[in-house]
N, C-alpha and C positions, 0 to 999 in steps of 0.2 A: 504493500500500500504506500502510495506517495504521500508526501507531507500535505499536499493540497487535498487529497482524498480524506486525510485525517481531519483537516480543518473543516471540510464540508460536513462530515459526520458529526463532529463536535458541535458545530453551529446549529445543526438541526436539532440535536438532542437538548442543547442548552435552551433553545427556544421553547420546545415542547415541555420540558420539565419545569422551567421557570414560569411558564403560563399556568401550569398546574399548581405550583407553589403560590402564585398570586391569587388564584381562584380560591384556594383553601385558606388564604390569609387576607381575603378582601376586607377592606375597612371602609369607614365612612370618610376618613380624611387621610392626608399624606403630608409629612414634613418634607417640603419640596425645596431642595437646594439648587436645582438646575445642574447638578453634577451628573455624571454618567449613571450612577447607581439608582438614584431616585427618579431620574428621567426614564430609565428602562422600565421601572415599576409603573410609572405613570402611563407609559405607552401601552403596556399590557392591560392595566386596570381599566383604561378608557374603553376597551372592547366590551366591558361588562357593566360599568356604571360611571357616572360623572362624580368624581371625588371633589371634596373641598380641600383645597391646597393651602398650606400655611408656610410662610417664609418670614424669618425674623432678622432684624438688623439693629445693631447697636448704633445709636445716633452719633457717638463720638468717634466712629471709625469708618473706614471705607469698606462697605459690604460688597464683595466681589460677586456674590451669588445672584444678586437681584435681577440683573438683565437676563440671565440665563433662566432663572425660575419663571420670570414673566413670559419668556419665549415659549417654554414648555407648557405652562398653564393655558396660554392662548391657543397653542397648537392643538391641545386635546380638549379644549372647551371646558376647563375646570373653573369653578368659582375660586378666586385666588385672593387671599387676605395677606397683605404685607404688613407686618407689625413692627414698629420701631420702638425700642426701649432705651432709656437713658440711665444715668448714674443712679438716680434715686431708686428706680426699680431694681437695678443690679444689686444694690446694697440690701434691698428688702428680701430678695429671693436667695441671697448667698447662704444664710444659715440653713435653709431647707436643703439646698443643693449639696452643701458640705456634709450635712447629716445623712442624707439619703445615699450619697456616693461613698461616704466613709473615707473621704480623701481631702488632702490639702495640696495636692499636686496641681500647680498652676495650669498646665495644659489640659488636664482632666476637667478642672473647674471652668476654664474658659469655654470649652466645648459643651459641657453639661448645662451651664447657665442658658445657653442658646436653645438647647433641646428642651429644658424644663419650661422656658417661657413659651416656646412653640407649642408644646403639649398643653400648657395652661390656656393659651389662646384658643386652641382646638376645643378644650373642655368648655370654655366660656361661650363657645359657638354651638354648644349642645352636641358635640361630636364625642362619642364614647370609645371609638376604636380608631387608631392612627397607624398607618404604615410608615416604616422607616427603611432606609437603605443599609442598615447595619449588616455587616458580615461579608459584603462583596470584596472589600479591600483585603480582608484576611484570607478568604477562599481563593481569590484570583491574583494575589501578589500586587496589590495596588500601591504599596508603600515604596518610596524611592530608595530606602536603605537596602531593599532586596535586589535592586536592578543590576548591581555589579557582581552578583554571586554566580558561580558556576552552577550547573544543573543539580549536582549532588548537594551542595551547600544550600541552594535555594529550597530544595525539597526538605532538608533538615530544618531550616528556619521556619518554613511554613508549618511544619508539624509542631514545632515549638509554639508558634502563634496559636494554632488550633487548640492546643492543650490548655491555654490560659485565657483565651478570648472571652470577654464578657462585655455587656453593653449597658451603659447607664440608662438608656431610654426605657428599658423594661422596668427598672426600679423607680425611676422618676414618674413614669405613667401610673404605676401602682400607687405611689404616694398621692397622686391626684385623683385616684379612684376611676381611672380609665385604663385602657389596655393598648399597649404597643404591639403591633404585628410586624414580624420580621421575615418576609418571604424568602430571603436568601438563606436563612437558617432553617427553613422547612426541611425535615429530616431527609426526604428523598433527594431534593436538590442539593442539599449540603453534602450528602454522601457521594453523589456523582461529581460535584465540583472538586471534592478532595481527591478523587481518583484520576483527575486529568493530569497528564504529564506536564510538569512545570515549564517545559520548552514552549508550550502553547500559551503560557501566562505572561511571560516577560519576553518581548521581541521588539525588533526595530520595525518601524513603519515610516516610510518616506525620510529615512536618515535619522530618525529620532527614536530613542528607546521608550517603550511604554509598558506599564504594568496593566493587568486585566486585558491583555491583547485579544484573547479569544472571546471574551465577553463583549468587547467593542465590535469585533468582526460579526458577532451574532446579531447585533442590532444596528449595524451601520446603514441599513436600508430603512429603518424605522424612525430614525432621529436625525436632526440636522448635524452636519459634519462638525460644526463648532461645539456641539455637545459630545459627540462620539469620541473625538480626539482632543477633548479638553483635558488639561493636566489635572491631576488630583489636587484639590484645594481643601486643606483641613477646615473643619467647621469654624474654627476661630477666625480664619481669614475670610471665609465665605460670609460670615455674619458681622464681621468688624470688631470682634472682641480681642483681636490681636494687639490692639492699642492699650490694653489694660496694664501691662508692665509700666508703660509711661505714666499712666494715670496714678498708679500707686507710688511711683518714683517721686511724683510731685507731692503726693498726699503725706508721705512719711519722710521726715528729715533724716539725713545721714546719721546724726547723733542718736536719734530715737532708734533707728535700725541697729546701729552698733551696740547700744546698751541692751536692747531686747534680745538680740541675737546671742550675746554673751550670757544673758540671764537664762534663756531657755536651754542653752547648751548645758549650763551648770545644773539647773533645777530639773529639767525634763530629759536631758540626754538627746535632744533634738537639734540637729544641725540645719538651721534655716538658711537657705541659699540667697534669697533676695527679698526685696520689700513686698512684692506681690505675694510671695509665699508666706511671709510674715503675717500679712493681713488675713489670709485664709487660715493659717495655723491658729491664730488667736480665736477665730470663730470655731475651729475644730476643737480646741481646748475647752471652749465653753459648752458646745452642744454634744460633744462625745467624751472629751477628757484627754489626758496625756496618753499617747500611744504606748502600748506595751505588748510583749509577745503573748500570744494565746497558746502557743505550744513551745514550752521551754526546751524541748529536745530538737525542734526543727530549725530551719534556716531563718535568720533574723536580719532585717535591713540594718546595716551599720550606721545609717544616717538618722533613723527615727525609732528603731527598735521594734517595729511592727513585724509580725510573722509574715513570711512570704513563702510561696511554693518552692520546693527544693530545686526545681529546674528554672526558676525565675531569674531573669537578668535585670528586671525592672520592679520597683516597689510601687504598688498601686496607691499606697497611703500617701507617700510624700513625693513620688515621681522620680526618685533617685535612679540613675542609670549610668554605667552598669553597676551592679551590686554583686 
């Protein structure tokens, strides 16, 4: 069998299985970023019903998702609500987001704040079930740190990712009393995606390397080229919360940061990296408490003393990497 024959067979099976996964996980709404993953779900779901689409943007930053999300919502005829939130709302939801995620990792919080607010807007619009694009990056090698690996190492790294992947959207939706639906993690589709040779996941297209290559090929006739071959944009960039480090840098003085960093290292054994993390850690300390190992015999993060899985290279609690 030639490479092209393999591509053709995979494309057909991905389309069929993902359509089945979307049908089984069909929701009333979708968190629409306008990225590849949610756009694919939107294109499939539009065959069965008209969804309510929700996109959030932080008023203090440049939200890269907006134009793409609007394009997809218009293409598939969805009702589309763009919700902009500012600093005041950010501060209001942070305690809930920190408590539900159990994290003071800046990257996790920046992403989860946007997800939580999007889910809350959906709930306020009387939507009880919401689809998200979670899982596609893990299953199809969407992260840029995977692109330079050889086939064997890529396979190994993907398997590590699969063993530890979890998504805050599930917990955040539950906290709001609604349900997040994750079609990419539907058991049948997930199992098939895991079985695909990594050589089909990371490849060059028009002189540029892409993750999720086979997923892009499967839907390149269903979506605008600007979406299909759009680079992966983390949620924080898409919604504009990537400016939060600058916000906290202005909010907390160098003197306050130095004093508190020293104090928390001495009293709690927590090594705070920057001002943004300090802000989240003080919330964490209030709503959860000082982190400590839950399994004294297992692996412990050297930066915050939380328990981590034995094979983990990243701490979900504080975001330390590598550990």
